[in-house]
N, C-alpha and C positions, 0 to 999 in steps of 0.2 A: 501454369505458373506455380512455382513453389515459394512459399513465404515462411520464413522462420521467425519465431518470437523468442528473444533472449531476455530472461527475467529471473527473479528469485521465485522459487516454488519448491514444494516437496517436504518442507519441515512441518511439524505440528503447529502451524501458524495459520489461522483462518484468513488473516488479512492478505498475506502474500499469495496464498493459493487462490483466493477469490479475485485478487487483482490479476493474476495470470489468466484465470478463467474469463474475466471481463475483457482482457485484451484479445483473447481468442475470439470471443463472440463479436467484438467490435470489428476486428479485421475480417472475419468471415462475412459480416453483414455488408461490407464494402467490396469484398472480393469473393462472391459466392462461387465463382468458377475455379478458384485457386485451391491448391492443397496447402492447408495452414497447419503448421506443427510447432509445438513448443520444443525448443532445443534442450535436449536432456543433458544439461550441463550443471554441475554443482561444484562451485569453487571450494567448498568446505564440506566436511562430513555432515550428513543429515542427522539431526538429533530426534530420534524416536524413542522416547522413554516416558514412563508415567510421571505424574506430578509427585514430588517428594515432600512438599510442604503439607502438613496435616494429613500425612499418609495413613490410610487404614484399609481394611479389606473392602469396604464399600467403595472408596475412591478408586481402588485398584480395579474393581469390577467395572466401574464406569469408564475408567481409562481404556480398558480393553475394548469396550464398545466404541469409544472415540477412535481408537486405532483402526478398527474395522471400517468406520465411516470414512476416514481419511484415505485408507487404501482403496475403497470403492470410488471415491472422488478422483483419485489420481489415475485409476484405470480408465476412467471416462475422459480424462484430459488427453488431447491428441499429442502424444510425445513422439519424438524421433526414436526409432528402434536403436540407433547408435547412442551411446552415452559415454561421458568422459568426465573425469575430475583432474584436469591438468594442473601442472605445477608452475607454469609460466604463461605469459601472454602470447609468446610465439607458438607454443604447443597448442594453446586454445585456438589461435587463429588458423592453424593448419586443420584442426578438427572442424571448425566452422566452414572452412573452404571445402572440405571433403563431403559435406552434406549437400552441396550443389544447389543452394537456395538462390533464387533470383533477387529476393529482397529480404532484408532482416530488420525487424522492428526491435529496438532495444528499450525496454522499460516496462513497467514503471518501477517505483520504489527507489531506495538509495543505492542503486547499482554503481554509481560513479564515485562512491566514497573510497577513500584511500587509507583509512586508518589500519587496514590489515596489510598494507604494502610496505616494501622497503622504500627508502627515500628517492630512489632513482628509477622507479618503475610505475606503471599504471596497471589497473586491473584489466582483464580481457574484455570487460564491458565497454571500455574505450576501444572500439574496433580498429584493427589495423588498417591503414590506408590501402594496403595491397589486397585486401579481401575483395574478390570479384563478385560483388552483389550490391544492389542499391541498398543504402544504409540510412535508417531513420531512427532518430531519438524520439521516443514517445513518452514524454513526461518523466524522465528519470531525474533523480536528485543527486547532487554531489555532497549532500549533508553539510558538514562544517568546513569543507575544503576551501581554502582561500588562495588566491594567486600568490601572495607573498610567502606562503608556506611551501610552495613548490620548488623543487630543485631545477637546475637548468635542463637536465635531461628530461624531467617530467614536463616542463613547459614545452620543450621541442616536440615530444611525442604527442602531447595534448593538442598543440597547434596543428600538427599533421593530421591527427584524427578528425578534428573538427572541420578542417578544410575539405576533407574527403567525404564528409557526411552529406547526403542529398537533402535531407530535411531535418531540422532541429527544433524540438520543443522541450521545455523543461517544466518542472513542477513547482519551483519556488524561486523567490527573489534572489536568494544567495547563489543558486546555481546559474541564474540568468546573469548576475554580476560577474561570476567567474568566467563564463563563456564570452561575455562582453569584453573581456581583456584580450581576446583573440580574434573576435569576429565583429563586424558591424551589426548594430541592433536589427537591421532589416532582415538578417538571416535567422533571427531567433524569435520563437513564439512561446508565450507562457500559456500552459494548459493545466487543467486540473488533473487529479489522479484518475486513471482509466476506470476505476470502480464506479465513478459517477455515471458512466455509460450503461451500467448493468441494470437491466430490468429485473427486479426482485420477484421471484415466485414465492408468494407468502405461504403456500401450502406446507412445505417441509417444516417451517417454524411453527405453524399452527398445530400440526400433528404432534410435534415435540412438546410444545407448551401444554397441550391438553394431557399428554401422557404424564407430564410432570406436575399437573394440578394447578398450573398458573391461572387457568381459566376459572378456578374455584376459589381463588384467593379472596379472603374477606377484608383485606386491607390493601392499599396501594403497595406495589412492589418496587423497590429500588434495586438495581443491579450494580454490584460492586465488583469491578474487574481490577483487582489490586495486584501490585507487584509482590512477589513472594518475599522480597526483602523489606517491604514496608513495615515499619515498627508501629504504625498507627491504625492498623486494620481493625483490631478489636474495638478501639475507641470510636472509630468511624461508624462501624456497624451498630454499636450500642446507641450512638447519637441519633441515628436514623430510626432505630426501633423505639427510642424514647419519644420520637415525633410521630409515631403511629404507622410506620412502614414495616412491611416484611422485607427480608433481605434475600436476594438471589446472588449466587456467585458462579462465574464461569470456570473457576478452579476450585479444588478442595478447600473448604474453609469451615472451621468448627462453628462459626457464628452464623452460617447460612441456613435460612429456612428452606431454601431451594438450592440444592447442589446440582449444577448443570455441566460438570466437566466431561460428560459423555456427548456433548454437542458436536455436530459435524459442520463443515464449511457452509453448505447450502442452508442449514438451519440457522447458522450465525447471521447470514445475510438478512433474515427477516425477524429474528428473535426480539430485536430491540423495541418493536412496536408493542410488545406484551409487557413493557415496563412503564412505570410512571416517570422514572428518572434513572440516569446512568452516570456512574462515576468510573472513569477508566484512564489507564495510561497508554492505551493503544490507539494509534492513528486511524486504522481502518474501522475500529469500533466507532470512533467519532463520526467518520463518514457515513456509516450505516445508520447511526442515530439520526443524522440529518435526513437521510433518505427515507427513514421510517417515521419521521415526524416526532421523535422522542427527545426531550430536553437532555442535554449531556454536559457534564463538567469534566474536562480533561486536565490531567496534571502531567508535568514533565517527569518521566521516570528517573530513578537514580542511575547515574552513569551516562545519561544522554548529554551530549555536548552541543551547545548552540554555537553559532559562528560569532565573529567579533562584533557584528551589528546587532546581536541579540535575537537573530532570526532563527527559526526552526520550522520543520514541517508542521508542527502543531500550531504555531502562531500563524503561519500562512493559511492554514485551513480555516481557522476561526475568523481571521481577518476577512476572508472571502465573504463571510456572512455578516460582518460587522459586529461580531460577538467576542472578539479577542480579549476585551477587558472584563467581561462578565462570565465567560464560560471556559476560561483557561487559567490554570495556576502556572505562571510563567517559568518559575525556577524551582529546582529541587529544594532550595533553602526555604521557600515559602510553603512547602507541603507539610501539613500537620492536620490532625483531626479537627482542631479548632478552626483552621482555615477552610477546610472542605465544608464543614457544617455551616460556617458563617456565610459562605458563598452560595450554598445550595438554593435557597429560596430566590435569590436574585438571578441565578442562572436559569431557573425554571421560568421566571417571569419574563426575562429578556428573550428567551427562546420563543415563548408563546407570542410575545409582542412582535416578533420578527417573522412569524409564520408565512406571511405573504411574500416577504423578501426572500425567504429560504426557498419557497416553491419556485419563484421566478429564477433564482440562481441555479437551482437544480436543473431546470429546463435549459438554461443557458449553457451550463457545463456539459450536459449531454450533447447539445448541438455543436459546441466548440470541438469536442472530441471527434464527433462524426465528420465535421467539415474538414478537420485536419487530415484524418485518415483518408477521406474521399479525395483530398487534394493530392495524395501520393499516387493516385492512378495516373497522373500526368507523367511522373517519372517511370512508373512501371511499364508504360507503353513504349518506352525507349530501350527497354532491357534487351530485347532480341536484336534490335537494330544497332546496338552498341553506341547510341548517341551520347553526347556530352551530358553532364548532369543538368537537370532542369529544375528551376524553382517553381513548385506547384502553385504558388500564389500569383506569379507573374507569367508563368508558362514561357519563360525565357531562359536560355542557357546561362 
C-alpha cells in the first residue's frame, strides 16, 4: 500500500518540519507495512536565507550551521522523488494522481487557508473529488476563512471536496464551524495538532544545550522567541534581566546571553525543557513547551488575523489546557513589554498549577490522534476492492 502525506514542510521553520515528521511517524506506526511518503509539493518558493535582523558575522556562521541541520533533516524525511510547484489546483491534482497513492493524508497546519488565493478558487490542499485515492483530512486548519466570505464558486468546490473526503478531522473550532456549513456534525472530528503524537528524543537538545553552556547557567534562563518586527524586544529582555533571568534567543538578538539560531528541528523539539520560561509568537513552540513541561506565554504576532469569533490556533491551543486567559496575549494591540512582564509570573504559576491537567491532556491528545489514524484502516481495506467510502467510526458506507 502507498500512502502520501500532503502538508507544509521544507522552509526554515522547525514547527512545520516537525509537524510533517510527526505525521510520518504517526502514519507509519499504524501502517508499518505501507510505503509512506511526504508529497514533495511546495505551493510557494521555499525561503532559505539567513536572519537579517541583528545580522553579524557570528550570526551568519550560526545560520550556516542551521542550514546544514535542516538539510540533513530533510534528507531523512521520506519524500517522493517527483516534485512540483504547480500554479493551479488542476495541475496539482494531476500531479497527485500521477504519484499513484492509495491514500492521502492532508494535514496538519493551516493548509486550508485561502488568503493567497483568488476569490473563485481553492488551494490544492482542498483535494479534487476526482482524485482516485482515499482522502483524509488530518487536523488541518482553514485559519480565518469564513463561510460568508466565500464566493459561490468556492462554496461549490468546497462542498464537492468535503463530500468526497473519506475521513475528516480539523484542528480548531473555526474550521469545524466552516465545514459544518457543508456537512453534518457526525462526519467531523476535532483533533489536536499531530505534533502531540511525537515522542521527543531529548538527546539532541541535551547535547546542543550542553554545547551552548545552558547547563552551566548561574541564573534561570528565559527563552525569548520574538518576531523580528517587534518593537518591544529590548525592553522585554531588560525587564527579565532585571528580574534575575538570563536570556536566550532562537534568532539573532543583541540582548541575548545565549544565541541559539544554529538550532535544528530535532533539537527544537526538546530544547524548551532547558528553560525556566518561554515567551514566543510560534504555535509549535507553544506545543513543545507543553510537551516539555515548561511554562509558556504566547502572543499573537503582527499580521496574524483571527476570525470573526475572535478564534485562532493560539487560543484553541491554550483553551485545550484551560490556560487561554493566563498564558496567551490575545491580540496584537495588547502586546507590549509592560503587558508581557505583567503576565509572566501569573503565566508561570498557572502553568505549574495545571501540571496534572496538562499531563493528562497530553496523554489524551496522543491517543486521540492514534485512534483516528487507526480508524482509517477500515477505509484502507476497501481500496483494492473499490468499495464505496466507509466511515471508520461506524464501519458503514
